[in-house]
N, C-alpha and C positions, 0 to 999 in steps of 0.2 A: 561425513558418510555421503555416498552417492546412490542414487537409483536410477535404473533405467527405465524411464516413463515416457509414453508417447513419442517414441523415438529419438530421444535425447537424453543425456546424463544431467540429472538434478541433484545439486549440493543440498544436503539438509542435516539438521540436528534435531535431536530429541533430548530433553532435559525435565527434571523434575517428576513429580507422580500426582495422580488424581484424573479428573476428568480431562478430556483433549482440549487444547486451544491451539490453533493455527494461525500464525502471524504472517501477514505479507506486506513486504516493504514498498518503498516510493521507486519510482524511475530513477535510474543513475545512483541507487543505493544498493545494499545488499542486506542480508539478515542481521549484520550488526546495528542497524539502524534501531532495533529493538532493544538494545542493551540497558536503556534505563527502566524498562518494564521487567526484566528478566528475574531480578531478585523476588519481587512481590508475587509474580506469577508462579514461578517453579515451586515455591512453597506450597501452592495449592492446586496446581494444575500439571499435566503432563504437556509440555509446550513444544510444539512442532515449529521450528523456523527453517525456511527454505530460499535459496537465491532463485528468483525468477529466471526463466530462460533469458539469456543474453546479458545476465549479471553474475557477478561473482564468480562462483566455482562451477555453476552451470554452463552448459553449452551454449553458443550463441550463434545459432544459424544465421548466414547473411541473406536475409530475405524479410519482407513484411511479415508481422504476426497478426493475429486477430485476438480479442479478448476471449472468444470461444476457445481457441486453442489454449490460451494460457490456463482456461480452466480445466480443460482436460489433462494439462500437465498435473494439476492439483489432484483431480480426481484420480490419476494414474499413481501418484504418490501416496494417497491415502489408501488406495486399494492394496498397494505394495506392502504397506505397514499394518494393515489390516484394521484401519480406522474405519468403524461404522458411523460414528457421530462425532462431531466436535465443534465447539465454538469458533468464530472467525473473527479476526482482527486485521483489517486492511487499511492502510494510509495511501493516498493519493491513487497511484496504478494499483495498489493493493486492494483498494475499496473498490475500483473498477472490477477487477478480476472477481472480488467476493459477490458483486452483484450479477455478474454474468454466470457464477457458478450456481447460486441460490435459484436462478431461473432455469439452468440448463439441467441441475442435478438436485431437485428438490428432495427434502427429507433426510439430509445428512447434516447441514448445518443446524445446530441448536439455537444460535442467536448469532448476530451480526453487531460488530463495531466498524462503523465507516467513518473514517478520519481524514479530514481535509482532501475531500475528494468530489467527484461530480458524477452526473449520470446523464449529462447531454454536452454535447460539444460546443463550444463558442462559434460564433459566427465565423472568426477570423482562424479557425483552427487549421485549415489545411496550408494557409500561407504562413503562420506562426511554426508549426512542426516542419514544414517544408525548409524554412530558414535555419532551424536549428539542426536538422539533419544535414544540411549541406555543410554547415560549420564543422560537424562531428566528422563528415567524410573527408573535408578537405585539410581541416587545421588541427584534427583530432579532438579528445575529449577535454583535453587541458584548457582549451580555448572556451570552453562553456563553464568553467569552474566559478569565476567570479560573479558572473551573471546570475548563475543557479542559487549561488549562497546567498546573494542579494534578495531573490525571490523567497528563499527557503526561511529565511530569518530576518528579525526585526533589526534596526540599525542598532540599537542599544546593545542587544544581545550580541551581535557580531563583534561589536567594540570591546565588549566585556569578556567574551570567551574565545579569544585567539587560538586556544588548543584546540578546541570543539572544531573551529572553522578548519584548522588545519587537518584535522582527523577526518571530517566529512569530505573536505576538498580532496582528499587522497582516494577517497572513495569513489567520487564523482570522475575523477581522472582516470581510475584504473578500470571504468566500466568499459567493456568491449564496444567500440563505435558501432559494430555490426549489431550488438544487442540494443543500443540505444536507438539506433536507426529502424532496427526492426520493431520495436515497442511504439516508436511514434506514432505510426499509421493506425494501430489499435486505438490509442488514446485519443487521437483525431476524429475518430469516427464514431465515438460512444454515442448512444441514442437509445437510453434505456428509461428515461423518466416515465413515459406512458405505460411501461410494463412494471413497475415496481408495486402496483396494487396487487400483483399476484404472488409477492413473496410475503407469506404469513410466518413471520418470526419475530420475536423480540429484537429491536434494533436500537442502538444508540448512535447517534449521528454527532460527530465532534468537529469542530472547526475553529482555528485560530481568528481572532477577531480582525487581525491584520494580514490574514492570507490573501495575497495577490493572485496566485495561481489558480486557486480553486476558492472563490470567496464566499462570505457568508450568504449570499443570495444564492448559490447552487448548493450550499448544505440545506438552505430552507426549502428548496425545491425538492430534495429527497426527502426530507423530513415530511412535508405536506402531501408527498404522492406514495409514502411507505407506510402502511397502517399500523397505528399503535406505537410507531417510534418515538424516540425521545430525542432532543436537540440540546446540545452545549455549546456554547459559544466561550472560548477562552480568552480572556484579556491578555495583552501583551504577548501575543503569540503570532506566528506567521504559518508557514505551510508545514513545517515538521514541528507541530505543536507538542508531540510526544517527547521531544528532547527538549525544546525552548521551556516549557512549563512542565516539566515531568511529574512534579508533585501533584500539580491540579489533574492532570491527565490521570495519573494512576489512581488517585482517590476517586474519581469519576468512573473508571474503567472496572474497578472492584466493586464499587457500590452497584453498578449495572449487572455485573455477574452474580453478585450476591442476591439481587433482586429476581433474576432469571431462573437462578438454581443451577445446580450442577448437572 
């Protein structure tokens, strides 16, 4: 399904019944990234998945985006669906959007799960994202597949799961270059650590122990600055910890949601 929000078309799906939970995916993915969580979630929640602007079936304006703009996309989608309150689970870029949303639109999120994400840009962010954007523009997204998979999954998992690598690789390659390049500047400019204390929500911070893109140190910074948050470091997982260690991830996710109540 599509909704016209914030001047663009956003692709979304709704499954299950119960309290709302909204899932926000990583850069260069789409809502299918959350497939390993769906069976356990939709039996207890009304699950809203959507493709972030520039990804999947959503529009991909060819210009730089901001986290605030993407947070407003979510607000427009929730308003369209009549959702007054929802739990939020975001991984990587989805976690960044969640932080921006919680600060910009307080009172809507009931809890936050922030997985493999960051609240501050690394010192080399501008150069790193400039190089990746240049590759996407000049060589296409297919040129970024191998390097991205190497950052997202541990070597043993990639060797043992060629089918998963092929499936995720196709999603990366299918991401519109305009969308990838549009989101890059938003990710490269994130600087929210000093504002996390303003977020008064139950929160679970999850990170793969071997995550190179958003390492454990960045998860700890979120945890230490987000009052009352919990931190889980998942062994033998890299950036897409929800896929690589889905059983551990799902168990922690459900236990947290049980603790915070519906």
